[in-house]
C-alpha positions in Angstrom: -9.9 39.0 -0.2 -6.5 37.1 -0.2 -7.9 33.0 0.2 -7.2 32.0 3.7 -6.8 28.4 5.0 -10.1 28.6 6.2 -11.3 29.1 2.8 -10.0 25.6 2.3 -8.0 27.3 -0.8 -4.8 25.9 0.9 -6.2 22.2 1.1 -7.0 22.3 -2.6 -3.8 23.7 -3.4 -1.6 21.6 -1.4 -3.7 18.4 -3.3 -2.9 19.8 -6.5 0.8 19.8 -5.8 0.7 16.9 -4.4 -0.9 15.3 -7.4 1.6 16.6 -9.8 4.3 16.0 -7.9 3.2 12.2 -8.4 2.4 12.2 -12.4 5.1 14.3 -13.4 7.7 13.3 -10.9 7.0 9.9 -10.1 7.1 10.3 -7.0 4.2 8.5 -4.2 1.2 9.6 -3.0 3.0 8.5 0.7 6.1 11.3 0.0 4.2 13.9 -1.8 1.6 14.5 0.5 3.2 14.9 4.0 5.6 17.8 2.0 2.7 19.3 0.6 0.5 19.6 3.5 3.2 20.3 6.1 1.5 23.9 7.1 -1.9 22.7 7.4 -4.1 21.4 10.0 -4.9 17.7 11.0 -8.5 18.2 9.1 -6.6 19.7 5.9 -4.1 17.6 5.8 -7.1 14.4 5.5 -9.0 16.3 3.1 -5.6 16.4 1.0 -5.4 13.0 2.0 -8.8 11.7 0.3 -9.2 14.2 -2.6 -5.3 12.9 -3.8 -6.6 9.0 -3.4 -10.0 9.7 -5.2 -7.7 11.4 -8.2 -5.6 8.4 -8.8 -8.5 5.4 -8.2 -10.7 7.5 -11.2 -7.5 9.1 -13.2 -8.4 8.2 -16.2 -12.2 9.3 -15.9 -11.4 12.7 -15.0 -9.2 13.4 -17.1 -11.3 12.2 -20.2 -14.0 14.9 -18.5 -11.3 17.8 -18.4 -10.0 16.9 -22.1 -14.3 17.2 -23.1 -14.0 20.9 -21.2 -11.3 22.4 -22.1 -10.3 23.7 -25.5 -6.9 22.9 -25.1 -4.8 21.1 -23.3 -2.8 22.8 -20.2 1.0 23.1 -20.6 3.8 24.7 -19.6 3.4 26.6 -16.7 -0.2 26.5 -17.1 -0.1 22.4 -15.9 -0.3 23.1 -12.4 -4.1 24.3 -13.3 -4.5 21.0 -14.8 -4.1 19.1 -11.4 -5.8 21.9 -10.1 -9.2 21.1 -12.0 -8.6 17.4 -11.5 -9.3 18.2 -7.8 -12.4 20.5 -8.5 -13.2 17.8 -10.3 -12.7 14.8 -7.9 -14.6 17.1 -5.6 -17.9 17.1 -7.9 -18.3 13.6 -9.0 -16.4 11.9 -6.6 -16.2 13.3 -2.9 -19.4 14.4 -1.1 -18.3 18.3 -1.3 -21.1 20.6 -1.8 -20.5 21.9 -5.1 -20.7 26.1 -3.9 -17.8 24.8 -1.8 -15.8 23.1 -4.6 -15.9 25.5 -7.1 -15.2 28.3 -4.8 -12.1 27.1 -2.5 -10.9 25.6 -6.1 -10.4 28.8 -7.8 -9.2 30.4 -4.5 -6.2 27.8 -5.0 -5.2 28.9 -8.0 -4.5 32.5 -6.7 -2.7 30.3 -3.9 -0.6 28.6 -7.3 0.1 31.9 -8.5 -2.5 31.6 -10.9 -4.6 34.4 -10.4 -4.8 35.1 -13.9 -6.6 31.8 -15.3 -9.6 32.0 -12.1 -11.7 32.6 -14.2 -10.6 29.8 -16.5 -10.9 27.5 -13.6 -14.3 28.8 -12.3 -16.2 28.1 -16.2 -14.4 25.2 -16.2 -16.2 23.5 -12.7 -19.4 25.3 -13.5 -19.7 24.0 -16.8 -18.8 20.4 -15.5 -21.7 20.6 -13.1 -24.3 22.2 -16.0 -22.9 19.2 -18.2 -22.2 16.4 -15.7 -24.7 14.0 -16.7 -24.0 13.8 -20.5 -19.8 14.0 -19.9 -20.4 10.7 -17.6 -23.0 9.0 -19.8 -20.1 10.2 -22.8 -17.6 8.2 -20.4 -19.7 5.0 -19.7 -19.4 4.2 -23.2 -15.8 4.6 -23.6 -14.7 1.0 -22.9 -10.8 2.1 -22.1 -12.4 4.0 -18.8 -14.3 1.3 -17.1 -11.8 -0.1 -15.2 -9.5 2.8 -14.4 -6.0 0.4 -15.0 -3.4 1.5 -17.2 -3.6 -0.9 -20.3 -0.3 -3.2 -19.6 -1.4 -3.7 -16.2 -4.8 -4.7 -16.8 -4.1 -7.1 -19.6 -1.5 -9.2 -17.1 -4.2 -9.3 -14.6 -6.4 -10.4 -17.3 -4.1 -13.3 -18.5 -3.1 -14.1 -14.8 -6.8 -14.0 -13.2 -9.0 -14.7 -16.2 -12.1 -15.8 -14.1 -11.5 -13.4 -11.3 -9.9 -10.1 -13.2 -13.4 -8.1 -12.9 -13.2 -8.9 -8.9 -9.5 -7.7 -8.7 -10.0 -4.6 -10.8 -12.8 -4.0 -8.9 -11.2 -4.0 -5.4 -8.5 -2.3 -6.5 -10.5 0.8 -6.7 -12.2 0.7 -3.9 -10.7 2.0 -0.7 -9.3 -0.7 1.7 -10.3 -1.6 4.9 -8.5 -0.6 8.2 -7.2 -4.0 9.8 -5.5 -4.5 13.4 -3.1 -7.0 14.7 -3.3 -7.7 18.4 -0.3 -8.1 20.1 -1.5 -11.7 21.4 1.2 -10.9 24.1 -0.5 -8.2 26.0 -3.7 -9.3 25.6 -5.9 -11.8 23.4 -7.6 -10.7 20.5 -11.2 -11.4 21.9 -10.5 -9.0 25.0 -9.5 -6.5 22.8 -12.5 -6.3 20.4 -14.8 -6.1 23.8 -12.1 -2.9 24.6 -12.9 -1.6 21.0 -16.5 -1.8 21.4 -16.6 -0.2 24.6 -14.7 2.6 23.2 -17.6 2.8 20.8 -15.5 1.5 17.8 -17.5 -1.0 15.5 -15.1 -4.0 14.4 -15.5 -7.7 13.7 -12.5 -10.7 14.6 -11.4 -12.1 11.5 -12.5 -15.6 11.0 -9.2 -17.2 9.5 -5.9 -14.9 11.2 -6.1 -15.1 15.1 -4.7 -11.8 15.7 -6.7 -9.9 13.1 -9.8 -7.4 13.7 -11.4 -5.3 11.0 -12.5 -2.1 11.8 -15.7 -1.1 10.6 -14.7 2.8 9.2 -11.1 3.6 9.9 -10.0 5.6 12.6 -7.2 7.7 14.1 -4.4 5.5 16.1 -4.6 8.1 18.8 -8.3 6.5 19.3 -7.1 2.9 19.6 -7.1 1.9 23.4 -3.6 0.5 24.1 -2.1 1.5 21.4 0.9 3.7 23.1 1.0 0.9 25.6 1.7 -1.4 22.6 -1.1 -3.6 22.9 -2.3 -3.3 18.6 -0.8 -2.6 15.8 -2.2 -1.4 12.5 -1.6 -4.3 10.2 -3.4 -6.0 6.6 -4.8 -9.1 7.8 -3.2 -11.2 4.6 0.5 -9.4 6.0 -0.4 -10.9 9.5 -0.5 -14.2 7.9 3.7 -13.9 7.4 4.5 -14.4 11.1 2.2 -17.6 11.8 3.2 -19.1 8.1 6.9 -18.6 9.3 6.5 -20.5 12.4 9.6 -19.7 14.4 10.2 -21.7 17.0 11.9 -21.1 20.8 15.7 -20.5 20.6 15.5 -20.2 16.4 18.0 -17.3 14.8 15.9 -15.7 12.4 15.8 -12.7 9.6 13.5 -10.5 8.5 14.7 -9.2 5.0 13.4 -6.5 3.3 11.4 -5.3 6.9 10.8 -1.9 7.1 8.1 -0.6 8.1 8.6 -3.5 10.7 5.6 -4.9 11.0 6.5 -8.1 10.6 9.4 -8.4 12.3 7.4 -7.2 15.4 4.8 -9.9 14.7 7.4 -12.6 14.9 8.5 -11.0 17.9 5.1 -11.1 19.6 3.9 -14.9 18.5 6.8 -16.1 20.9 8.9 -14.5 23.4 11.5 -17.0 23.3 13.3 -16.8 20.1 17.0 -16.4 19.8 18.4 -13.6 18.1 15.8 -11.5 15.6 17.7 -9.3 12.8 15.5 -7.2 10.9 17.6 -6.0 7.6 16.6 -3.5 5.4 19.0 -1.3 2.9 16.7 1.9 3.7 18.3 3.4 6.6 15.1 6.4 6.5 12.4 3.4 6.6 14.3 1.9 9.2 13.6 4.6 11.8 10.6 3.3 11.3 11.4 -0.4 12.2 13.0 1.1 15.5 10.0 3.2 16.2 7.2 0.5 15.9 9.5 -2.1 18.2 10.2 0.8 20.9 6.1 1.2 21.0 5.9 -2.3 21.3 8.4 -2.8 23.4 10.2 -5.5 21.6 13.4 -5.5 20.6 15.7 -6.9 17.6 18.9 -6.3 16.1 17.9 -3.5 13.4 20.7 -3.6 10.4 21.0 -1.4 7.5 22.4 -3.4 4.4 21.9 -4.9 1.6 20.4 -8.1 1.6 22.0 -9.7 -1.9 25.8 -9.2 -0.5 25.8 -11.4 3.0 29.5 -11.0 2.8 29.1 -7.3 3.5 26.7 -8.3 6.8 26.7 -11.8 7.8 28.7 -13.3 10.8 28.9 -16.6 9.8 25.8 -18.3 11.7 23.1 -19.5 9.8 19.4 -18.4 10.6 17.1 -21.4 11.1 14.1 -18.8 9.7 14.0 -16.4 7.4 11.1 -14.2 6.1 12.0 -12.6 2.9 9.1 -10.1 1.9 10.7 -9.5 -1.2 10.9 -6.0 -3.1 8.0 -6.3 -5.9 5.4 -4.6 -8.1 3.0 -3.7 -5.1 0.1 -4.8 -7.4 -1.7 -6.6 -4.8 -2.0 -3.2 -2.5 -3.3 -1.0 -5.1 -6.5 -0.2 -3.1 -3.9 1.3 -0.3 -1.7 2.9 -3.0 -3.8 3.5 -5.8 -0.8 5.9 -7.4 1.0 2.6 -8.0 -1.1 2.1 -11.1 0.4 5.4 -12.0 3.6 4.9 -11.4 4.4 1.5 -12.2 5.9 0.5 -15.6 5.5 -2.7 -17.4 9.1 -2.9 -17.9 9.3 -3.0 -14.4 8.1 -5.9 -13.4 11.2 -8.2 -15.4 13.8 -5.7 -13.2 12.0 -6.9 -9.9 11.9 -10.5 -10.9 16.0 -10.4 -10.9 16.0 -8.7 -7.9 14.0 -11.0 -6.2 15.8 -13.8 -7.6 19.1 -12.2 -6.6 18.3 -12.0 -3.0 16.1 -15.2 -3.0 19.8 -16.7 -3.8 21.6 -14.8 -1.4 19.2 -15.6 1.6 19.7 -19.4 0.8 23.1 -19.1 1.6 22.8 -17.6 4.9 19.8 -20.3 5.9 20.6 -23.6 8.2 20.4 -26.8 6.7 16.7 -28.0 7.8 15.7 -24.3 8.1 12.9 -22.7 6.5 12.0 -19.6 4.3 9.2 -18.2 3.8 8.9 -16.0 0.6 6.3 -13.4 0.4 5.1 -10.4 -1.6 2.3 -7.8 -1.9 2.4 -9.0 -5.8 -0.5 -10.7 -7.6 1.8 -11.4 -10.8 2.8 -14.9 -11.2 6.3 -13.7 -13.0 6.9 -12.4 -9.1 5.5 -15.0 -7.2 4.8 -19.1 -8.6 6.6 -18.7 -11.2 9.8 -17.0 -9.4 9.7 -19.9 -6.8 9.4 -22.6 -9.5 12.2 -21.5 -11.2 14.7 -21.7 -8.0 13.2 -24.9 -6.7 14.2 -26.2 -10.3 17.8 -24.9 -9.7 18.3 -26.0 -6.0 18.8 -29.2 -5.4 18.4 -28.5 -1.5 15.4 -26.7 -1.4 12.1 -28.4 -0.4 8.9 -26.7 -1.5 6.4 -27.0 1.4 2.6 -27.3 0.7 0.8 -24.5 2.6 -2.6 -25.6 1.1 -4.8 -29.1 1.2 -5.0 -29.2 -2.1 -2.5 -29.8 -5.2 -1.4 -26.0 -5.5 1.7 -25.7 -2.9 2.2 -22.1 -2.7 -0.9 -19.4 -1.5 -1.8 -16.0 -3.5 -4.6 -13.8 -2.4 -6.1 -11.4 -4.8 -7.3 -7.7 -3.4 -10.3 -8.2 -1.2 -10.1 -11.7 -0.5 -11.3 -12.4 3.0 -11.1 -8.6 3.0 -7.5 -8.7 2.7 -4.9 -7.1 -0.2 -3.2 -9.2 -2.7 -0.7 -11.0 -1.2 1.3 -14.2 -1.8 3.2 -16.4 0.0 5.8 -19.9 -0.5 7.6 -22.4 2.1 10.6 -23.5 1.1 13.1 -25.8 3.6 16.8 -26.3 3.3 17.5 -30.0 3.0 19.8 -31.4 5.7 
């Protein structure tokens, strides 16, 4: 019998392709999964996503288990089978797939991947895993380097930056992030929207810290959210929702959201004040800017969407300064690993210095288009001090007209959230004012 979509083989084959695409070709899961699952049903696409994400979260453990079970590494044209075996291993060790279904569908997937001759190999490895599961996991538990499921360079950076909290950071990175909603308070207030969710049998709770944020007990498809198509609500992490509130744009202000895609923060800025002057959403990625336009359309909001390089204002700036600038700087994304576990394996230690230089370049450029007396809010979804506190400290030391405004009650002026703090992602904020 040729494996069919209903046997589950197609979803396992697609997951293997997506994982190979990430680990061999350096593409992100958000690029690889849609391509691999183009012809699958919605249910199968969801299964592929959960397999891929679970593999990325526990990659060192699954690789260790396979190394114990295989006589020799699978290389060359057989490499795809290694990724397929990761899919099978993940289902057995991390997902609640029935062992029989996990093995049968993964073996059938070998045929779809053009590896019919190796069906016996796949079957044998997975059946041995089922038999030896307890002793393999005990062996893995004794290996210190497997405990945290992070590359060594990143683990060391986290330990250095957070000597007291690093275990919390690592544990949060390896969990699935909750789904947060941002209520469009121009249309409905958060308590009223919470009541609508409960009426629709969607369990949720209000954030105690961010007035627009609601946390769902379980993720749901956006099509199930009341009023989503009418622009009453968006999906956005609670930590990211602080950006518009901290920026504090006032009526009449000309506002720039720099590195704006996919547009959640632009939309939130517009939702918080209906009376702003011109709002520009700037990004250098034309493809991602289409998401900004789509989000604004759904929310019935308008901003000027501009595709340009933020570090080259002479190519796009019209000479009129901005009273408020949100700079959501390109960064290592080490604060959102729980949402994008592939970051652990795609990012390199050498990337950090490059990103720090890019951030400094854009920060300098944005400062040149900020009005005297104006405010720049610097934000990243990073937890590394080089990109955050140290970056701003260096900037302020080199700009006499920069006032570092305090965002906290204590001596620390900036805000650094770690993953899982108040249920949110890892995020950083610093607020700078330009002397008049």
